[in-house]
C-alpha positions, 0 to 999 in steps of 0.5 A: 687518544692513541695513535695506531702503529702501522706494520711498517713502524712495528717492523722498524722498531723490531729491526732497531731492537735487534740491531742494538741487541746483537751489534755494538756498532749499531748501539753506538750509532743509535746513541750518537744519533739520538734526539736527546743528544741533538737537543743538548747540542743544539741548545748549547750552541744556541746559548753560546751564540747568544752569549757571543752576540752579547759579548760582541755588542758590549765588549769586542768582536775579538772577545766573542771570537776568542771565547766562543766562535774560534774556541777549541770547545766550540769547534769540538761541539760542532764536530760532535754535532756533525757526528750526531747528524751523520749518525741520524742518517745511519739510523734510517738504514736501509734507506728508502726513497722517502728518506732522500730529502731527510738525508740530503738535508742532514748531509747539507748541514754537515757540509755547511758546518765543515766549511765553517770549520775549515774557513775559521781554521785555515781562512783569514781576513786582513788588510794590506797597505800598498805604496806605488812601486813597492810589491808586498808578499805579506798580509796583516791579519786580525790575529794578535801574536806575541813574539819573544826572543830567547836570550839562550839561543836568540831564536824568535818564538811566536805564539797567539796572544790577544791582551784585550781577550786575556784581560791580564791584571795584577790579581790575574796576570798572564805568565809565559815561560821564556824558552831555554831559560828560567825566566817568565814573562809576567803580563799584569795589565793592558790598554787599548790606547797606548801612545809613544810620547817623545822626550829629550835627554842630554847626550854625552856626545858633543856632536849630537845635534840641537833639538827641541820639543813642542806641544801643539794643543787645541781646546776646541778639538780636544787634541794635542800633539807632542812634536820633537824636532832635531837638526840631525837631518832635513826630515827630522827638522820638519813636521807636517801638521796634518797636511795643513801647515809645516813646522821647521827647525833651523840652526839660524832663521832664513834671511827676510826682507821688507816688501811693499804691496798695493791693493785696490778695493771697489766697495758698494752697498748692493754687490760684493767688493771687487779686490785687485792685488798683487802677490798677496791680499791685505785682508782688510775689510772695508764696508760703507753705510747705507747713506754712504757717509760712514766707512768702517775698516776692519783689520786682519786682527779683527779690530774695527773703526768707523770714519766719516767718508768725507774726511777720508777722501784723498787723505792718507789714513795710516794703520800701522804699516798700512795706508788707506786712501779713498780715491773716488765716491759714487752716490748712485753707482752703476757701470756704463760702457765698462766705466763706473759712474753715478746716475744721481746724487742720491745715495741709492747705491753708494760705492767707493774705490779705496787704495791700500798700501802695506808692507810685509816681511817676506822670505824665500818660499817654493813656488805654489806653497801657500800653506801656513808655516812656523820656522824656529831656531834655538837662541844661544841661551838654549832656554828660548827660541826665535820664531817666524810665523807666516803663510806663503812668502809672507812673515805674519809674526815673529819673536821669541818664545821662552821655555814653557811659554805658549803662543797662538798659531792662528790656525783655528785655536791651536797653540804652541808651547816650548817644552824642552830644548838643548844644543846636544840632545837625543830623542827618546820615547816613553809609552803611556796609556792615554787614560793617564793624560788629560781627560779632555783628549778624545782623539785616539787615532794615533794610539795602539793597543798593548800590555804592561809586563816585566821579567821574573825569575821565580826560583831566585825571587828576582823581578825586572823593571816593568814596561808598557809593550806597545803594538808594532814596536820591539820592547827590550825587557831587562832582568839584571844582565839578561835581556828579552826582546818582546814584540806584540802586534797583528800577525803577518801572513805570507802568501805565495804571490806578490801584490804591487800598486800600479795606479790609484785614482779618485774620480770626483762627482762633477763640479765637487770634490766628493769622491765618486769612486776609488780605483786601484790598479794592482799587479799580482805575481806568482812567486813560483812561476813568475806569471803576472796578472793585473787587476782593477779594484774599485767600489763593490768590484774586488779583484782576486788572485789567482782569479781563475774559474776553478780558484773562484769555484773552490774558494782557494782564492784571495779576494781584494777589496778597497778599504781605505785611502790617504787623501794626502798621498794618492800613491797609497791605498789600503785593501781588505783581504779575504781568504776562505777555503771553506767557501765551496763547502758552505755553498754546497751545504746551503744548496743541499739544505734547500734541496733536501727541505724542498724534497721533504715538504713538496716531493714527499707529499706528492708521493 
């Protein structure tokens, strides 16, 4: 059944045919605004978005952005779609009232796409780590860049490069020309997890300080840490073990002296023991059998032994440097007027009081410091170290550790191995992928991405030694007497203001150590005018700069949200930064689309 063509439709078709026949402009307009072109554009964009979604879920967000969302071809495709949408509205000329919803919807889509293009081109997401009293003017973005220093003019050349997206390999390396030279930078491999491993090398300078290299390893946690310590200065001679313990290297170990300690334990069957001690506890555990006739003593090392209670009454029981005496016994224990007594001679609630005397070797320790520590000094044979292992002022263990030998630290299952030591040493670093290390290690918290590269002179068929270039460090690459410094990492974007951390607080849930909020007070300073503005940032409540009504309205506004914090340093915090100059276009476009659709489906029907 054929649909009848109205006179208005006949007149419109005639007008379109006349335009195409007499005007090149209208021929181009109708070509660009054709439905066939729109379907091709939309199908291609839909397919590209589907592929990007797959790449984002199976590979990396950066891969999806670089290959599709922010690729030049995708931007060009969106631009052509905007032209198609604009041309479609021109094909309806002259416009009538019933065209209003159609036109507003299409212009809304164009405005929305324009905002997306502006945001992807000139906007950015990043982060900034602030320390109290240290204002910053640069934001670390999520864009990876490569910085090359040319040996011809020592100028620094910056270019976008993401090794995780480029996926260089031996078969398909990335070749970059060094400006002003005949050299090329050849990138033939990459890794997500590179780590700088320290090593010791003998110094020709006899004034170089002594140094040692330790390996800390935990089998249960699948972690290891290579620790270099040197007597160059106090900071280099100290290592903070995740804030839980301290390792220190000395020229000679601190003097120690024996100290006597006394402890009293009240042990009963039906309530927790009452332990009274001075300076430090003995860590000895005493339990009593149900009938009160057997006493079990467990040492801090975990060994246990049972003794008849009657044999211990008033007698000294020596356990190494510790002495235990059972002073009193109550078969049916109860406190009456604050004094212990027995209600009967039946063992209904047996209890005893034991006195423990023990000695320990102590050293000077700063007040309030009770965390474990390991102190070391190099022996004169330079093949072993003397060590003291303890907690607070007390030395729990001491001895010598030979080269390549290991010892338990008593910190969970952590062990310490002496890898190298020497009287005049320099600390060097080599970059290695974590995949080359033990497969058991799964902690990549200290790892950084990077790539494998070398210099080449294709004309003279020369090639320099290859090295791993790790993110965040400057790596010199050599080819005979020519050196090129290469740096790889995230882009630092300058902003027209400074941001400074004034205060950072972590409120806790009442009665717990669980954070209830993260509150950062920051100060913004306009670098041109010097004007300052303070902002409070906490969960779900960002701060912004300039923060004015028009800045918020137009989108030319930097928004700062709480991202990370350091539990060991409350004078540090990390903020997420968002700058989207296309914000206004996106919102105006979205509102126009909603308005246009409403006009087409509701207002048009009433007409």
